[in-house]
N, C-alpha and C positions, 0 to 999 in steps of 0.2 A: 579410565572414566568413559562411562557410556550412558546414553539415554534412550531408551526405547518407549515409543509411544504406540500402543495398540488401539485402534478405532474399531469399536464393537456396537452393535445394535442389542436388541433386547433378545434375550433366549438363543443366543447365537454361539455361546461357549466362550466368547471372548474373556470373560473374567477368569475361568478356569485356566484358559490357556496362558493367560497374563501371570496367574499365580503360580503355574507350573514352570514357566520359563524363568521367573525371577528365583525360585527354589532352585532351580539347576544352575543359575548364575551365582547364586549366593547373595543376592542384592535384594533391598526393599521393594515391595509393590505398593504402589498407591493406586487408587482408583477414584474415578469422579465422585462418588458418594463421599469421599474423604473431604474432597475440595469443597463440595456443595456444604457440608456441614461446616467447614471453616469460614466459608463466606456468609453464612447464615448467623455464626457467632460474631462476625465482624459488623453485622447489622445490614447487610445486602439483602434487599428483598428478591430473592432467587426466584421465588414461585410466581410474584407478580410479574417480574420481567420475562419468566419463561412463557407465560400464559400470553403477554402482549406480543411476543416474538412470534409465536407459534399461530396467533390469530391473523398477523399480517397487518398490513396499512402502517400509516406514520405513526412513530412513537411520539408521545408528549415529551415536552422538554425535561420533564423530570426524570422519565423513564430512560430518555438518551443518555443523561448524566449517570443514570444508574448502571446502564450498559458499559459506560467508560470505567466506571469503578470496579465492576466485576471482572473485566477483562484484565484491567491493571492488577487486582488483587490475585487473580488466577495465575497470571504471569509471575506475580512476586513469589507467590505459594509454591509454583513448580520450580522457579529458579532457586528458592531456598533448600529445597529438598535435593536438587540435582547438585548444588554446590556441596553438599555434604558427601557426595560419592554417587555411584552408578545408581540407576533407577530404572523401573519399569512402570510405566502409567497406562493405565486403560480408562477410557472414555469415549467420547465422540470424536473429537479431532484435537488432541493434546498438542499435537506438533503445530497446529496454527497459532498457539500461542507464544511460540519461540521462533519467530520468523528472524532469518539471518544467521541462526546457529546451524553450522554445518554439522554433518556426521550423525545426525540423529537417524535412528532406525525406524522408519515409519512403516506399520503394519495395519493393513485392514482385515478384519476377519468376517467371512461369510458362512453361511451354513446352510444346508438343505432345508428348502421350505417345508418338506414333510415333518423333519425332525422339529422344527420350530411350532408347526401346528400340533404336534403331539404333546410338546412340552406345555404350550399355552392351554390345551385341553385338559392335561393333568393337573397343572398347577392352579388355574381358576376354576376348574370344574364346569366348564361351559361346552357346548356342542360344537362341532366343527366349523359350520359355518361363520357362527361368532366369533370363533378363534382366529379364522382368516381375516374377518374384518378389524379385529382388534390389532392385528400384526400390522396390516394396511394402514392403520391410522396412527400407530405408534411410529412407525417408519416415515409417514408423511411428516408427523410432527419434528421428527429429527431432522429431516431435510430442510424443512422451513427454518428450524432453530440455527442449523449451520450456515444456511445463506444470509439470514437476516444477521447473524454475528460476525461472519466474516466475509460474505459475497462470494462464497465459493459453492460448488456442488460437492455434497458429501462423498456421492458416488464416483467422482471423477478419478478413474485409475492413476492420473498424472499425479495426484496428491500422497500416493504412497511408493514405496519401495518394493513392497511384497503385497501380494493379496493371497491369503490363506483361505483355502476352501475345506472346511472341517467335515464335509461330506466325503473327501478323498482319502482322509487318514484321520485316526483319533486324536485327542488332544495330547495324550503323551507324546506319541510320535511327532506331531507337530511342534511341541515344545523342544523335543530333542533335536530336530532339523533346524530350529530357530537359533538354538544355543550355538550350533557352529556358525550360522550367519552372523550372529551378533558380536562374535569374537573376530570377525574379519578387520583388517586394518582400516578397511572404508568406513567403518562405523565406530572408531575410536576418537574420542575427542582430542582436538590438537589445541596449541596455544590460540590460534586464531578464534576456533569455536569457543573457547574459554571466554576469550575477550568479549565476543559477541553476547555471549551469556552475562557477563558481568554488566555490560552496557543496558542489556535488558531488564536486568534486575535492578540497577540504579534507577532507570526510568520508571518502572513499574513501581518501586516504593515511593518514588516521588509524587506519582500520580494518587496513590493511596493516601499520603499524608495530605494532599491538597483536597481529597474527598473527605477526609476526617475533621479539618480544620473549620471552624465556623465561618471564618472570614471568607473562605473560598469553596464552600461545600456545593453552593448553588450555580457555580460557574462550570461550563465545558472547556476542557483543555486537552491538548495533545502534547505528550512529553516524549522526547527522543534523549538518549544519553551518549556520548561518546568520550571515552577516557576521562571522566570527571566532569565534562562540560554538559550540562542539562539545558536543552532548548524546550521552552514551553510556550506553545501557541495558543492563543485565546481568541474568541470571536469579540467583534466590535462592540456588541452590546454588553459586554462583560468588561469593557475598559476600567470601570471603578475598582476593580479588584486587583488590578494590575500591580500596584504599589505593594500589596500583600504577599505576591508570589515569592520574592527573595526572601521574606522574612519567615515564611512558613518552611522554606526549603533549607535556610541557613544551618540548621542543626543536622542535616542529614550527612551521615558519614558517606564519605567518599566523593563529595561534591567539592569541585575546585572553582566552578563559576556557573552562574544561574543567567540565562539569556531569555528574556521574555518579548514574544513578538505577537502584536495583534494581526490577525489574518482572518479572512472569510473563507478561505481555500487553500489549497497547496500545489506548487509545481514541482515536479520531480525532475532535476537535471542530472544527466548522466554523462560522465566524460571520463577519459583515462588519464588525462592530466588538466587540471583547471588553472586559469590564469586570471586573477582579479583585474589586471590592467587590459584584457581583451575586449575587443567589441561584442563578442559573444556574451560576456558578463554584463556589459551595458544593455544589451539588447533584453537578456533574460530580467534584469531588474526593472526595466521600464514595463515589460509585460505585467510583472508581478505589481508593480505600483498602480497601473491600471485596473487590475482586478483585485487590488487589497489581498494578495497572495504572500504567503510564506514559500521560500524556495528551499527545498531539500536537496542537498547535494549527495550524491551516490557515486564515488568513484570505483569504476570497474578495473579490476587489476588487467594488466596485460597478459596476453594468453600464455600459459606456462610460467606465471610467476609463483612463487612460493608464499602461500597465504601466511605462514607463520612469520616469515621475514618482512612481509609487508605491515603485518601487524606490530611487530616490533619496532620497525622504522616509523610508524605512524604515532607510537605511543608517546606521551609526553616524558621528557626527561626529568630526573628528580633535581630539584633546586637545592643546592647546598644551603644551611643555615648562615646567616649574616655572621662575620667574625670567624669563620671556620678556617681562615688562613692564618690564626694567630694573632689577630687583633688589627692586623694592616691589610684593608680589603684592595685587591687589585682588580683592574679591569678584566673581566672575564667575558669573552666571547660567547654570545648566546647560541646554544646548540641548534644546529640547523634539522629540521624535521623534514626527512625526505618522504613526502606522501603525496607527491604529484600535485602541489599547489592547494590541497584540500584544505588545511588549517587556515592558510592567508585569505582564501576565497570565503570560508565560513566567517572569518573575522570581518572581511569587508562587507559580508551581507548583514551581519550584525550591527554595524556601524550606520547602515542606512535603514535598519529596522525591518528586514526581510529574511531573517535567518529561521530556517526550518529543521536544522540539524544537519549533521554532515557523517558520513560514515564510508568505509572501504569494503567492497566485496570482491572475492576472488571466486569466479564461478563462470561457468559456461552459459550461454545465453537461456537455454533452456532451465537451468538451474538458478537463473538470477531471480525470477518470478517469487521463488521460495523466501528471497531475502527481503521482499518488499511488503511492508506491513497492509494487509488489505482493508483495514479499518480506517485508514487515512483517507480524507475526501480529495483525491487528486482531480485536478480539473484539466491538466495538460502534463504530458511527459514530453521532455525535450532530449533528445539524443545527440550528443556532439561528436568530438573525434575519438573514436574507439577502434580497437583493433589496429593500433598504429603500426604494429609490427608486421602487418600484412601488406601485400601490393595493392596499388590503387584498385584495380578491377575487383580484386576479392574483398578489399575493405569495404567499398560501394555495396557490394551485394550482401555482405554480412550485416552492415548498417540497415540495410533495407529489410533484411529478414528479420533483425531484432525489433525494429520498429513494428512491423507487421505483429510480430509475436506479442510484444507489450500491449499493443493496441486491442488486439483480440481477447487477451487473458484480463486484462485491467478495465476494458470497456470506456477508455477515455480517449480524446484525440492524442495522438502521437506524432510529433514531427521532428525533423532534423534541424540542427541549430541553424543552417544555412537558410532554411525556410522560414524561420521564426519571423524575421523582420518583414518579408513580403506578405505572410498570412495575418499577422497580427498587429503590427506597426504601421502608422500612417507615414508614408514617405514622399519625397518630392515626385516620384514617378505616379502615386496615388493620386496626387493634387493635380498633375497634368491630365491624367486619365479623368478624373471627376469633372474637371473644367470643360475637357473636350466633349464628353458624354452628356454633360447638362446643355453645353451649347447646341447639341443634336436634337435633344429633347425639347428645347425651347424653340428650336427652328421647326421641328414637325408641328408642334401645336400652333405656332404662328402661322403657318402654312394652311393648316386645316381651318382655323378660325376666321382666317381672313378671306376664304373662298369657301365658305360654307354652302352657298346655293350651288356652286359647280360639284361640290363634293356629294351633295345629296342627289343632284341629277344623276351623278355616275353610278351611285349605289340602288337607285330607283328605276334605273332604266328597264324596258320590258323585252327588249331584244334578248335572244338566247345567247348570242355571243357576248352581249354587254353583261349579261347576269354571270357568265363564267368568269369573265375578265374581272367583275366585282369581287367575286368570291374568291379568286387567286389573289388580288390585292389585299383583301381582308387576310387572307391565310399568310401572307408574307409580313405586311405591315405592323398587325398587332403584335405578334411574338417579337419583333424587333424593337418596338416602341416599350414592350414591357421589360425587355433585356436592359436597354439603355436606361430607363426609369429604375430598376431595379438595382443596378449597378452604381448609380449616383447615390441611392438611398443607403445601400451598404457601405459606401466609401464615406459618406457622411456621418454615419452612425460609428465607423471606425475612427475617424477624425475627432469625433467629440467623445470617444472612448464609452461608447454604449453598444458595442457589437456583443 
């Protein structure tokens, strides 16, 4: 089984290439037009949503919820077709609807500008200059749509495995070349990829159900799924609908448990092995409680780990029916789930109302970004102990590189677990520092206000050397006082949890 996503613009030959590739592979071909038609039948106002996204600016609450519904419906639509077998999809950025699903073949199609100009002039019957402006406007609309919907650049080459320039060879030859690429082992779905697809499918279907039910349709939700466990986060102002969430989702096939978490934002915590009894867990929960955030756990597999073995180890074991031992029930030891403490930590977060979902990803640092859902409003990324099989020096370097890479791509603060406490939690050292700096500020102001006449004479002196000395004193003293006062203010806000 394989999924091929072709990103295309207008009049670039992407549709013809997708159809030719699907024909050669003997698999169905699905286009964005099919998805839009299905979404329209489901009651999603795609036209109004697209107009608002292209215009830019802040979406209204109603359209923001409509965006969530559209994304969930689109993901469920693609997952439904992919679960039936191999698929070629052509649209704008279909691969972004499937974060965490490895082995996708992601292709971007570009064409010669002159070819596009001639095609527009022929199809629309307009002169060359108008055709050029038309193409520029359409491309700009697509850039805005992708950025507003997913927070990424449509033209970023890192988003794709291959970029095909149809100016270099014709569509038939391009389809023939891509047929060989698509059959490589790198792009065949694995059990781990299928599990990720199933988790996405379950979460998307759950979000669509919440959008369709009268009790929950007006609220904003973020839904994640992992091995039958659904985690639904909702905003504080939607707390009234929380009791309805389990009722809406109770009949959804494949659901083992529903966890609802009220959160204003999300924290992404990345570790190789989690421990709910650790000090790191306590610090992350404390920061999440201060911010009203849900904590999403992402276990980064050890280097060289087999993704399929990790997926199998993380999957919940089947529970035998009661009485299966012939009427006499024996004490059976619960199966141990070898998942690096992921399940236990997720349970601990759920118990304190901070669960934001949990999953395992086996990928290098540069591919990790593809597994992260860019539509989630993260406020902080915490990187803990990863690359544990490496030596100390190599691990420090790799962690630093990972933090820099994630911070640059996600555009959110990224910190190491060892820096979390010092940066976001008020401790004894902060108290001592605040009291000491406050004493210095009070001392400076006391000296100045009790010696006002002397200070005024010092700064009002007419001698040249006195003026130079006064300027130098002001140059030194003012920044020092500002630094002391600013530090006291920031520590005070940190203490009262308003930083």
